[in-house]
N, C-alpha and C positions, 0 to 999 in steps of 0.2 A: 311605501311610495309616497312622495310628497304631493299633496294636493296643490294645484295651481289656481290660486285665487286671482293672481295677477300674471300677466304675460308680457313679453317684450313686444312693443308696438312694431308694426310693419312700416318701413319707410316708403314714402310715395315717390322715390327716385332711386336710381342705381347707386351703389356705393362710391362710384367715381364721378357721379353727376355734378358734384359741387366743386370739382377741381377747376382752377387752381386755388380757390379760396379755402376750401377744406379738402385735404387729400383723401384718397381711398384708405390709406393707411390709418389716418386719424379716425375715419368713420369705423374702420374695423376694430380699433381699440376702444374708442370713446363710446360708440353705440354697441358694438358687438361684445365687448368685455366689461367695461365699467357699468353701463346701464343694465346689462344682463345680470351682473353681480348684485346690484340693488334689487332687481326683481326677485332673484333667487333668495336673497336674505329676507325680504319682506314676506314672501310666501312661508318661510320657516317661522318667522316671528309672530305672524297673525293667526296661525293655526290654533283653533280652540279659543280664540279671544273674540271680543265684541267687534273687532276691526275686520274680521275676515269677510264680511259681507258689505262693508262700507265702500263708497267711492273714494278715490284717492284724496280729493279736495277735503272731504270730511275727516279722513284720517289725519291729514296734515293740520287741520284746524283743531282737532281734539287730543292728539297724542303727544307724547314726549319721548325723549331718549332714543333708543335704537329704532323703534318703530317710526318715530317722527323723522329721523335722519334718512332712513331708506325710502319711506313713502314720499318725503319731500324731494329727494333726489330723483325719484321716478317721475313725479309730477313736473318738476323743473325740466328734466331732460325730454319728456314727452312734448312739452310746449316748445322747447328749443328745437328739436329735430323736425317737428311738424311745421315750423314756420319758414322753412327753406324751400327753394326751388332752383333748378339748374341756372347757371349764369346766362345761358342763351334765352331763357324765358323773358317775357316782356312785361312782367308785373313787379319790377323792382323799384318803382317809385310810388309813393302813396297817392291815393286819389279818393274822391268821395268823402264820406263822413269822417274817416280817420284823418284825412288831410285837413279838413275844416277844423277839426278839434285840435290838431297840432298847431295850426296857424293861430287859433284862438288862444291857446294856453301857453305857447312858447314864442309866438311872434312870427316864426317862419320854420320851414323844414330844416334849413341850415342851422338855425339857432338851436333847435331840438337836437339835431345830430351832435352838435358841439357839446351840449350839456350832457347828453347820454354818454358820449365817449369819455368826457372828463370824469364822470362818476364811475365809469368802468375802469379807467386807468388808475384812479385814486383809491379804489376799494382795497384796503390792506388785507393781504392774505387771500384765502379762497372764498369764492362766492359768486354772486350773480348781480347784474344790473337789469332793472325791469322798467318797462313802461306799463302802467296800469291805469285803470279808470276807477274813480270813486263812485259812490251810489248815485251821484248826480251827473255822471259822465265826464267829469273833469279829469284831465290826464295828469299823472304824477309819475316822476322818475324816482325810484328808490334803489338803494344799495342793500342787498340782503346777503348776510354772511352764511357760509357753509351750506346747509340744506334749506335755509329759510325761503319762504315764498310769500308774496304779498297777500295771499288769502288769509294769512294769520292776522292781518291788519284790516280785514274787511274790504279789501280791494279786489278788482277783477284783473288778473294778469293778462296782458295783451302781447307783449314782445319782450324777449330777453336775450342777453348775451352772457355766456358762461365765461367767467374769468378764473375758474380753476385751471391750474397749469396744464392738466391733462387735455384740456380742450384745444390748446394751441401749441404746445411745446414741440411736437413733431414737426409742424410746418413753420412756426415762427420763432422757435427757441424762446428767448426771454422778451420778445418784442410784443408785449400785450397790446400796446396802442395800435400797431400795424394790423394785428389780428382784428381788433374792433373796427378799424376803418374799412377793412376788406369785407367784413360781413354784410355791409349794406348792399353789396352786389348780388346777394342771394336771398335777401328777405322777400318773402312772398306777401306783398301787401294785401292781396285778395284775402288771404287767411287772417291777417291782422284786422282787416275790416269786418270779416265774419265774426271774429271774437268780440269786437267792439259792439257789433249790432245785437249780440245775444242778450 
């Protein structure tokens, strides 16, 4: 029997709670199948290795190859799925420390959104666009290909948008830009503020 070193996160919302931005069908495939596969693969790969007792961030920072790819995708997806809340919630605009930092480092929230969406739409192939903080708290937007995560650059990941096609193709077909624009409606900025404050 396979030992479970890692397990699928529990979502803090119902599978249909993010509609119409992200459909229940996308959640069922993206979370229920894609993420579950990464979890299953990593449990097999780390058994009997130094990685079986490490936190995901440390595995991503130290590993390579298949272990890195699966651990990276679990970390990326965990941060992705846990940053959302239902459309009807009232926390979809930044406030407090994260808004102050956005205004300081990008000029305005609208300027930040425009740069973030531009980096998401222009990332070639599969990957992620991230808002992260450096060791001094300065905010940085990066494009990360495949399973890469800003922790490999010494950054603290705060917010991400998944630009792998499986994240949006059921709902948006090839309209990646429309997918990125819609996601702002479900970002839980209380969670982003919590990550920034840590």
